[in-house]
C-alpha positions in Angstrom: -2.5 -3.5 -31.1 -2.4 -1.2 -28.1 -0.4 1.9 -28.2 0.7 1.7 -24.6 3.2 4.5 -24.5 0.5 7.0 -25.7 -2.1 5.9 -23.5 0.3 6.1 -20.4 1.4 9.5 -21.7 -2.3 10.6 -21.8 -3.0 9.3 -18.2 0.2 11.2 -16.8 -0.9 14.4 -18.4 -4.5 14.1 -17.3 -3.7 13.4 -13.8 -0.4 15.4 -13.3 -2.1 18.3 -11.7 -4.4 16.5 -9.4 -4.3 18.3 -6.1 -2.8 15.2 -4.4 0.2 15.3 -6.6 0.8 19.0 -6.6 0.9 19.0 -2.9 3.2 15.9 -2.9 6.3 18.1 -1.8 5.5 21.2 0.3 9.0 22.6 -0.2 8.4 23.0 -3.8 6.4 25.8 -5.4 3.2 24.7 -7.0 4.4 26.3 -10.4 7.4 24.0 -10.4 5.1 21.0 -9.8 2.8 21.9 -12.4 5.4 22.6 -15.1 7.5 19.5 -14.6 6.2 17.6 -17.8 8.1 17.7 -21.2 6.1 18.1 -24.4 3.9 15.4 -25.7 6.4 14.0 -28.3 9.2 13.8 -25.6 7.0 12.3 -22.9 5.7 9.5 -25.3 9.2 8.8 -26.5 10.5 8.5 -23.1 7.8 6.1 -22.0 8.2 4.1 -25.3 11.9 3.7 -24.7 11.3 2.5 -21.1 8.7 0.1 -22.5 11.1 -1.3 -24.9 13.9 -1.7 -22.2 11.3 -3.7 -20.0 11.1 -6.4 -22.7 14.9 -6.9 -22.7 17.1 -9.1 -20.5 20.5 -8.7 -19.3 22.5 -12.1 -19.0 19.1 -13.9 -18.3 18.1 -11.4 -15.6 15.0 -9.1 -16.1 15.8 -5.4 -16.6 14.5 -3.5 -13.5 15.2 0.3 -13.0 13.7 3.6 -11.9 14.3 6.5 -14.0 13.7 10.2 -13.1 13.2 13.0 -15.7 15.0 15.9 -13.9 18.0 18.4 -14.8 20.9 17.8 -12.4 20.9 21.7 -11.9 17.5 21.3 -10.1 18.9 19.4 -7.3 19.9 21.8 -4.6 22.4 21.0 -1.7 19.7 21.5 0.8 17.4 19.0 -1.0 20.2 16.5 -1.4 20.7 16.7 2.4 17.1 16.6 3.5 16.0 13.8 1.2 19.2 11.7 1.3 19.6 12.0 -2.5 23.0 12.0 -4.0 23.2 12.8 -7.9 26.3 11.9 -9.6 26.7 13.4 -13.1 28.6 11.8 -16.0 31.4 13.7 -17.6 29.8 12.7 -20.9 26.1 12.1 -21.1 24.6 9.2 -23.0 21.8 9.3 -25.5 18.6 7.5 -24.1 18.3 4.3 -25.7 16.8 0.9 -24.4 20.0 -1.1 -24.5 21.8 1.6 -22.4 19.1 1.5 -19.9 19.6 -2.4 -19.8 23.3 -1.8 -19.1 23.0 0.8 -16.5 20.1 -1.0 -14.6 22.7 -3.4 -13.0 24.7 -0.2 -11.6 21.5 1.5 -10.5 19.8 -0.9 -8.3 16.0 -0.7 -8.3 15.6 -0.2 -4.4 18.5 2.3 -4.0 19.1 4.4 -7.2 17.5 6.1 -10.2 18.8 6.8 -13.5 18.9 10.5 -14.2 17.6 11.7 -17.6 17.0 15.1 -19.3 15.9 16.7 -22.5 19.0 18.6 -23.8 18.9 22.0 -25.7 18.2 20.1 -29.1 15.2 18.4 -27.6 16.9 15.0 -27.4 16.6 12.8 -24.3 20.0 11.8 -22.6 21.2 10.1 -19.6 23.1 12.5 -17.4 24.0 10.3 -14.3 22.8 8.3 -11.4 20.6 9.3 -8.4 21.2 7.3 -5.2 18.0 7.5 -3.0 18.6 4.7 -0.4 16.0 2.0 0.2 14.0 3.7 3.0 11.1 4.5 0.7 10.8 0.6 -0.1 10.6 -0.3 3.7 8.2 2.5 4.4 5.7 1.2 1.8 6.0 -2.2 2.9 4.6 -1.1 6.3 8.0 -0.4 8.0 8.2 2.3 10.9 10.8 4.3 9.3 10.0 7.6 7.5 10.8 8.1 4.0 11.2 11.6 2.5 9.2 12.0 -0.8 11.2 12.3 -4.0 11.1 15.8 -5.9 8.0 16.2 -8.0 9.6 15.1 -11.3 8.4 12.3 -13.5 9.7 8.9 -12.2 9.4 5.7 -14.4 9.7 2.3 -12.7 10.3 -0.6 -14.8 9.6 -3.8 -12.9 9.1 -6.7 -15.3 8.5 -7.2 -19.0 5.5 -4.8 -20.1 5.2 -3.9 -16.3 5.8 -0.4 -15.4 4.6 2.6 -13.2 4.7 6.3 -13.7 4.7 8.6 -10.7 5.0 12.3 -9.8 7.9 12.1 -7.3 6.8 9.5 -4.8 3.0 9.8 -5.8 1.9 7.0 -8.1 -0.3 8.1 -11.1 -0.7 5.3 -13.2 0.8 1.9 -14.6 0.8 -0.9 -16.9 0.7 -4.6 -15.7 -0.1 -7.7 -18.0 -1.8 -5.5 -20.7 -3.9 -3.5 -18.1 -3.7 0.0 -17.6 -4.4 1.3 -14.1 -4.9 4.6 -12.3 -3.6 4.8 -8.7 -6.4 5.0 -6.1 -5.3 6.4 -2.7 -6.8 3.7 -0.6 -5.5 2.1 2.5 -4.3 -1.5 2.0 -7.2 -2.7 4.2 -9.8 -0.8 2.2 -12.2 0.1 4.9 -9.8 -2.2 6.9 -11.3 -5.2 5.0 -13.4 -5.7 8.0 -16.9 -4.5 8.7 -16.1 -4.2 12.4 -12.8 -2.1 12.1 -14.3 0.9 13.5 -15.6 -0.7 16.7 -12.3 -2.4 17.3 -10.7 1.0 17.0 -13.1 2.5 19.3 -12.6 -0.3 22.0 -9.0 0.3 21.7 -9.2 4.0 22.3 -11.6 3.5 25.2 -9.3 1.2 27.0 -6.4 3.5 26.3 -8.3 6.5 27.6 -9.2 4.6 30.8 -5.3 3.9 31.2 -4.6 7.5 30.5 -7.0 8.8 33.1 -5.5 6.5 35.7 -1.9 7.2 34.8 0.2 9.0 37.6 2.0 11.2 35.2 0.6 13.1 32.3 0.2 11.5 29.0 0.1 13.1 25.6 -3.1 12.6 23.4 -3.2 10.3 20.3 -4.3 11.4 17.0 -7.6 9.4 16.3 -6.3 8.2 12.9 -3.1 6.5 14.4 -4.6 3.2 15.2 -6.0 2.8 11.6 -2.8 3.8 10.2 -0.8 1.3 12.2 -3.3 -1.4 11.4 -2.9 -0.8 7.8 0.7 -0.7 8.0 0.4 -4.1 9.7 -1.6 -5.2 6.8 1.3 -4.1 4.4 3.8 -6.0 6.3 1.6 -9.2 6.3 1.0 -8.9 2.5 4.6 -8.0 1.8 5.8 -11.0 4.0 3.5 -13.4 2.1 4.6 -11.9 -1.2 8.2 -12.3 -0.3 7.6 -16.0 0.3 6.4 -16.3 -3.2 3.8 -18.9 -2.2 0.5 -16.8 -2.0 -2.0 -17.2 0.6 -5.4 -16.4 2.1 -6.4 -14.8 5.3 -10.0 -15.1 6.4 -11.6 -12.7 8.9 -14.6 -14.0 10.8 -16.7 -12.6 13.7 -15.8 -13.9 17.1 -19.4 -15.1 17.7 -18.8 -17.6 14.7 -14.9 -18.4 15.6 -15.9 -19.2 19.2 -18.4 -22.1 18.2 -16.5 -24.8 16.2 -19.6 -26.5 15.0 -20.9 -23.2 13.6 -17.5 -22.3 12.1 -17.4 -25.8 10.4 -20.4 -24.9 8.3 -18.3 -22.3 6.5 -14.5 -23.3 6.9 -12.8 -26.3 8.6 -9.7 -25.3 10.4 -7.3 -28.2 10.3 -4.8 -26.8 12.9 -6.9 -24.9 15.3 -5.6 -23.3 18.4 -6.9 -23.7 21.9 -8.2 -20.7 23.7 -5.5 -18.6 25.2 -4.5 -15.0 25.7 -1.7 -15.7 23.0 -4.4 -15.6 20.3 -5.2 -11.8 20.9 -1.4 -10.9 21.0 -2.0 -8.4 18.0 -4.6 -6.6 20.0 -2.6 -6.5 23.2 0.5 -5.4 21.4 -1.5 -2.4 19.6 -2.9 -1.4 23.2 0.4 -1.5 24.7 1.8 0.5 21.9 -0.8 3.2 22.2 -0.2 3.5 25.9 3.7 3.6 25.5 3.4 6.3 23.0 1.3 8.6 24.9 3.3 8.1 28.0 6.8 8.6 26.5 5.7 11.7 24.7 3.9 13.0 27.6 7.0 12.8 29.8 8.9 15.1 27.1 6.1 17.4 25.7 3.3 17.3 28.1 -0.3 16.4 28.0 -1.3 18.8 25.1 0.9 17.2 22.4 -1.0 15.0 19.9 0.9 12.0 18.7 0.5 10.8 15.4 2.2 8.6 12.7 5.4 10.7 12.4 6.0 10.5 16.2 5.5 6.8 16.1 7.7 6.4 13.1 10.6 8.3 14.5 10.2 7.2 18.3 13.5 5.9 19.7 11.8 4.8 23.0 13.0 1.3 23.6 9.7 -0.1 24.5 8.1 1.3 21.2 11.0 -0.3 19.2 10.5 -3.6 21.0 6.7 -3.5 20.4 7.2 -2.6 16.7 9.5 -5.7 16.1 7.0 -7.9 18.0 4.2 -6.7 15.6 6.4 -7.3 12.8 7.1 -10.9 14.0 3.3 -11.3 14.3 2.9 -10.5 10.6 5.7 -13.0 9.7 4.0 -15.6 11.9 0.8 -15.3 10.0 2.6 -15.2 6.6 4.4 -18.6 7.6 0.9 -20.1 8.5 -0.4 -18.9 5.0 2.3 -20.9 3.3 0.6 -24.2 4.4 -2.4 -25.6 2.3 -5.7 -23.7 3.3 -6.4 -20.4 4.6 -5.3 -18.6 8.0 -8.4 -17.9 10.0 -8.6 -14.7 12.2 -11.4 -13.8 14.6 -12.4 -10.3 14.9 -11.0 -8.4 16.8 -7.4 -9.4 15.8 -7.3 -13.1 17.3 -5.7 -16.0 15.6 -8.0 -19.1 15.2 -5.8 -21.3 13.3 -4.5 -22.3 9.8 -5.1 -24.9 7.1 -8.6 -23.7 6.8 -10.7 -25.4 4.1 -13.8 -23.4 2.9 -16.8 -25.6 2.6 -17.7 -26.8 -0.9 -21.3 -26.9 -0.1 -21.6 -23.1 0.0 -23.6 -21.4 -2.8 -21.8 -20.8 -6.0 -21.1 -17.3 -6.8 -21.4 -16.2 -10.6 -20.7 -12.5 -10.3 -18.7 -10.2 -8.2 -18.4 -6.4 -8.0 -14.9 -4.8 -8.5 -14.7 -1.5 -6.4 -13.8 1.6 -8.2 -13.5 3.7 -5.2 -12.2 3.2 -1.6 -15.8 2.8 -0.2 -17.0 0.4 -2.8 -19.8 2.6 -3.6 -18.8 2.7 -7.3 -18.2 -0.8 -8.8 -18.1 -2.8 -12.1 -19.8 -6.2 -12.1 -17.5 -9.1 -13.3 -18.1 -12.9 -13.8 -16.1 -15.1 -11.5 -15.2 -17.5 -14.2 -12.0 -15.6 -14.9 -10.4 -16.5 -11.5 -9.0 -19.6 -9.9 -10.4 -21.9 -7.2 -8.8 -20.0 -4.3 -10.7 -16.7 -5.4 -14.0 -18.5 -6.1 -14.0 -20.4 -2.8 -13.3 -17.0 -0.9 -16.3 -15.6 -3.0 -18.5 -18.4 -1.8 -17.6 -17.9 2.0 -18.0 -14.1 1.9 -21.3 -14.4 0.0 -22.6 -16.9 2.7 -21.1 -15.1 5.7 -21.9 -11.3 5.3 -19.8 -10.3 8.3 -16.6 -12.0 6.9 -13.9 -10.7 4.9 -10.7 -11.9 3.2 -7.3 -11.1 1.7 -6.2 -13.3 -1.1 -2.5 -13.0 -2.2 -1.8 -14.8 -5.5 1.6 -16.5 -6.2 2.2 -13.6 -8.8 2.0 -11.1 -5.9 -1.6 -9.8 -6.8 -3.9 -9.1 -3.9 -7.7 -9.0 -3.6 -9.5 -7.8 -0.6 -13.1 -9.2 -0.5 -16.1 -8.3 1.6 -19.8 -7.5 1.3 -20.8 -3.7 0.8 -24.6 -3.0 1.1 -25.3 -6.6 0.4 -23.0 -6.8 -2.8 -19.9 -9.2 -2.9 -17.1 -6.7 -3.6 -13.3 -6.8 -4.1 -10.6 -4.4 -4.1 -7.4 -5.2 -6.2 -3.8 -4.4 -5.8 -1.9 -5.1 -8.9 0.9 -7.8 -8.8 4.2 -6.5 -8.2 3.0 -2.8 -7.4 6.1 -1.5 -5.8 4.2 1.3 -4.4 2.2 -1.1 -2.2 -1.1 0.7 -2.9 -4.2 -0.7 -4.6 -4.8 0.5 -8.0 -8.1 1.1 -10.0 -8.0 -1.1 -13.1 -9.0 0.2 -16.4 -9.4 -0.7 -19.9 -7.9 1.3 -22.8 -11.1 2.1 -24.3 -12.4 3.6 -21.1 -12.9 7.3 -20.7 -10.1 8.3 -18.3 -11.9 11.2 -16.7 -12.7 9.6 -13.5 -12.0 11.6 -10.4 -9.8 10.2 -7.6 -11.5 9.1 -4.4 -10.7 11.0 -1.1 -7.8 9.6 0.8 -8.6 7.8 4.1 -6.5 10.0 6.3 -7.5 13.4 4.8 -7.7 16.4 7.2 -11.4 16.5 6.9 -11.6 12.7 7.7 -9.4 13.0 10.6 -11.5 16.0 11.9 -14.8 14.2 11.5 -13.3 11.3 13.5 -12.0 13.7 16.0 -15.4 15.4 16.5 -17.0 12.0 16.9 -14.6 10.8 19.6 -15.1 14.3 21.4 -18.8 13.6 21.3 -18.2 10.3 23.1 -15.9 11.9 25.5 -12.8 10.1 24.5 -10.6 13.1 23.2 
């Protein structure tokens, strides 16, 4: 039998001081961030109690809660005000027990509050109160435009379902346990390389059209951060996946090249679309809305800050411009439109770039069967583990056949249990990235087995400073910045 509390504790200790987590909150000293873990015995005991609590039920309801290991004295007035936290301390602390967590879970809703825990002077764990956090963090991670301030860099344990829990350093996920699988967080965008072999060209086309409008504008426009379009597109992917998950029906999104989608006879060789839309400008609404959003952001910030300002995600997320708000709501509606189509039998078929072909797609059964597939271990898919396809259902195997037969295609498969697989070819190998079911952090995870060596480095985040600089230099060479 696996000793999950010990294995999770080992993962937390190993990855606690990763640079990504140490820098999670810039207003905290690195020494504080590094020294936030208790001794091994207390850490393992805490995880064991949370694991036990996850197996309980409260009046036939699953026990779900978030718990933070942090002394109430560590919360400053400035921190409470800045992050929207409100910590309420019990007059008499409670000893930490699974049954007490079960009772308190109903008073500390998962989306809005955490249970405060500390180790007392005798080294015993106790519940000292409730920490109200608001639900902005959840909306942000589901692709919403709102900004969510990160939690303090203390250990946070999230219990989601029986034997399903995640451990984080503040808001930065470290590892988790789902259905007997241990996972280590991999900081990849939901559309891993945008789940699209043509993603870069789409973004370049949008930037080129935007720059043409910017040069022709009568008033000065601000410049856009080259990473903004990629980030917005990933946030739209999160909204789409969240909408499909919330429907609890699962769904499949297929992305095929326009040259294939525009020829019905050719497309039918791969996927037959039962409800196909006729050609119109409405099919490219996603694309047109993105371009309009880019132009509006540059224009509105240029009017206030001038042409030298660089507009990024923070400016988009906090913009109160009525047109930006209107476009953002329209983009969300597009995500819900696709999620509704995904509820019908068959796949939703999109044409690159960002065009809706139709839904009710049935992947051709004559396509060559796929026996093995590569599971990506990093963002780029350069490190993989080969797996047999016999362990998945018909929906996944049919997607494998399509992406194997049509190298330029890619797919997003959302299971009824909430698991997500993003499938496409990488260097001629059929590859998928996995997002664990019920992952409240909305980020893909690198699945590992208990017997594996855990000393595996984290891949570089997509929007790192170096990555943004490389893209800026590339666009500058093309004359687009």
